[in-house]
Residue, then its C-alpha position, 0 to 999 in steps of 0.5 A: m408680516w406673515r407670521t400675522w397672515d398665518f395668525i389670521a389664515t390658520p383659525f380660517y382653514r380649520i373651518p370645514r372646507r363646506w363651510r368655507m365654500v359656502g362663505f365664499g359664495c354668500l359674501d359673492v351674492v352681499v357684493i353682487v346684490v349691494t353693486i347691481f341694486s345701488i341707485e344712481a342717476d346715470s345707470t340703470r339696473v337694467q344694465r348692470l342686471i343684463a351684465l350680471v346675466g351674462m357672467v352667470i351664463f359665461l360660468l355656468g358654460l365652463y361648469i357645463t364643459s368642465r373636464h371634472r365636474r365633480s373635481v372642481n374647487w368652489c372655494t377656489v372660485w368663489a375667493s377669486l370672483l370675490l377677490q375680483f370684485l373687491l378689486a373693481l369696486f376699489v377703483f370703480r367706487t372709492s375716490v383712493g382708488q381711483d386716484i392710486f390707478s391714475w397715478l399708475s396709468n399717468f407713472a406707466q405712460g411718463y415713464l415708458g414715454k421716455a422711449w421718445y428720447g431713444i428713438q429720436f437720438l437714433t433718427n430726428d425729431d420728425v420722425a420721432n414725433a411722426g406719429v407712426f405705430a413702429v415708431t412709437v409703440f416699438p421703442a418703448i416695449i425694448f425700454f420696459a423689457s430693460t427695465v424688468q430685465i434690471l429689476y429681476y437682476v436686482g431681485a426687486l421683480q422676485w421679492i414682489l412676485t412672490r409676496f403677491a402669490v404668497i397671498f393667492v396661495h393660501l387664499l384661493q388654495v393654488s400651487g405656488a407655480e399657478a400663483v407666480v405666473a398669474v402674478a407675473s403674466p400683466f408685468i412680462g407678458q405670455g410665454e416669458n411668464a413660465l420662465l419663472v417656473k421653467p424647472y417646474l414646467p415638465y413635471m406640472t399637472q394638466a391642470e397648471l399647465h392649462q392655468i399657465m397658458t390661460s393666464g398669459f391669455a387673460t391679460i396684457s404685458g406691460s411692455v404694449l401697455f404704452g402702445y394702447i395708452s398712446m392710441g388713446v385707450s385709458g391707461e386706467a382701464l387698462l391698469t385694471s382689467c390687467i389687476m382683475s385678470i389675476p384671480c378671474s382666470l385662476a377661478v375660469s381655468k380651475l372650473r374648466v380644468p379642475e385639479t384632479e392630481e397633486p402639484l409638485t409646488g402645492g401650498k408653497v411659492q419658491l422661485p427656482p434659483v438663476d442658473p449661474n451661467e445664465k446670470p447677468a455679469n452686472l446691470l448694463h448686461a441685465a439691460g442689454n439682455g433686455a433690450n435683445l429680448g425686447m428686440t425679440i419681442v418687438l420683431c414677433i409682433a411686426a410679423n405677425l401684424i403684417a402677416l395676419l393683417s395681410l391676411l384678413y385683407a385677402v380674405n375680406a377681398f375675397l368675400t367681398w367679391v363673393g358678396n358683389f355676385l350675392t348682392i350683400q354689400e361689403l361683406t367681410l369677415q369682421l361683419i359676419t363673425g360681428y353678428v356671431f359676437v353681438p350675443v357676448a356684447w349684449m352679455i357683458g352689457a353694451d349698449n344695444e345701439n352698438l351691439v354689432d359694432v362692439g361684437r365686430l371688435m370682440a371678432l377682430k381681437i380673435w381673429a387678428n389681436e388686440f392691437v387691431a381691434y383698439k386702433e379700429m375702437t379708436t378710428t373708426y368706431k371712436d365716435i360710434l361708441t357710447p362712453r359705457s360700450q368704450l368702457i365694456s370694450t376696453y375690458a373686453l379686448c384687454g389680452f392676449a387671446n386670439l388665434s396667433s398667440i397659441g402658436n407662440q404659446i405652444g413654441c415659448l412652453t415647447v421650448i422649456a419642456p418638449g417632453r409636454a408639447a402633446e399636452l400643451s397642442k391639447l391644451a391650448v384651445s380652451a385656455m385661450l377660450c377661457g382667457a378670452i372669457s376673463t376679459w369679458i368676465s372684467a367686462c361684465i363686472a365693469g358693466m355692473l359697476y359704470 
């Protein structure tokens, strides 16, 4: 397979870099034009053009605020966006793509749903079927974490990650460490994804550190997928968004913080060997380690939800009290920031009648997290959002880019590389915003294709 890849790729990379950049750019334009101006009865060109304008504005904003505009590798940017478009076209415009992602969604829901038997054994049928968030979601997270550790123990996870990472390294011209973390993020999530390249982390360039954090913010992990699906969110849209965010996070991060140094893993993909002292003794040991990790994740999620929701309602109570004096009814943080996000909701292609509603959901996701935002979307706004606005919101909210995740990522990465703590803290807010923009660009593309 890789000999075939080298046979095809070697002549391609002999083409001068400038011409490759022009070629990728032209392909992007062709794909976008065909997408925007295809004629369908249930959509309008104006809506698609708005989503295109929004994507251009996001990319232009990233370029304007780039740390090193002259160092931007446009081949990486254009190739990443092209790959994202092709993935979206495969899902939205082909029956094969729709069938594959529909099957993956059903498989994920069915497999993770087996966690029901574990909680049913510990409690009873009434508790297991109560529909309580903690009872429904948390067992699935523990079960998935255990599954991931088993796959890692037998070598299956490393095999999958390295195969896909090699493609990203050669096609998108990123370092091996960046490619591995980007590909791993939808599987194991933020923080834990960096453990795959733990020995390299202390020696990474600032651009690599920024990219690793952006990849974590730009997607959700498989451990929480069942939780969102159980709320009524489209599993197919969630999976598609996760896959699309892999190349998009690379494009966005390389625009914001381009590479100006020489990465240690440049041009190669090599996972470091596992420390014999840390390797599980057998499958049961690996499953137990995964369960312990899953419990840690569950406790972290529970603590964050309790703290953030309590703070949110406390702030809203104060704002409502102030609003009563100003004769402003139901003044809340969501109301204020919702209007701030109205331009963003317009740029990602939401329907005009839902701009404020989508803006509030996006604001809620930033201030609290995507759990809370998806819960609101599938309850409070279920009958308010149009099908188009609901789909676009699903893409726009599909990521860990929120204020609480900044602390989580800094904490995890600082433990691995304590000498880079100051740099990680400086890059964190930028990476979080880039992660959010990655999901917004995915929403723009969904808006162009819907």
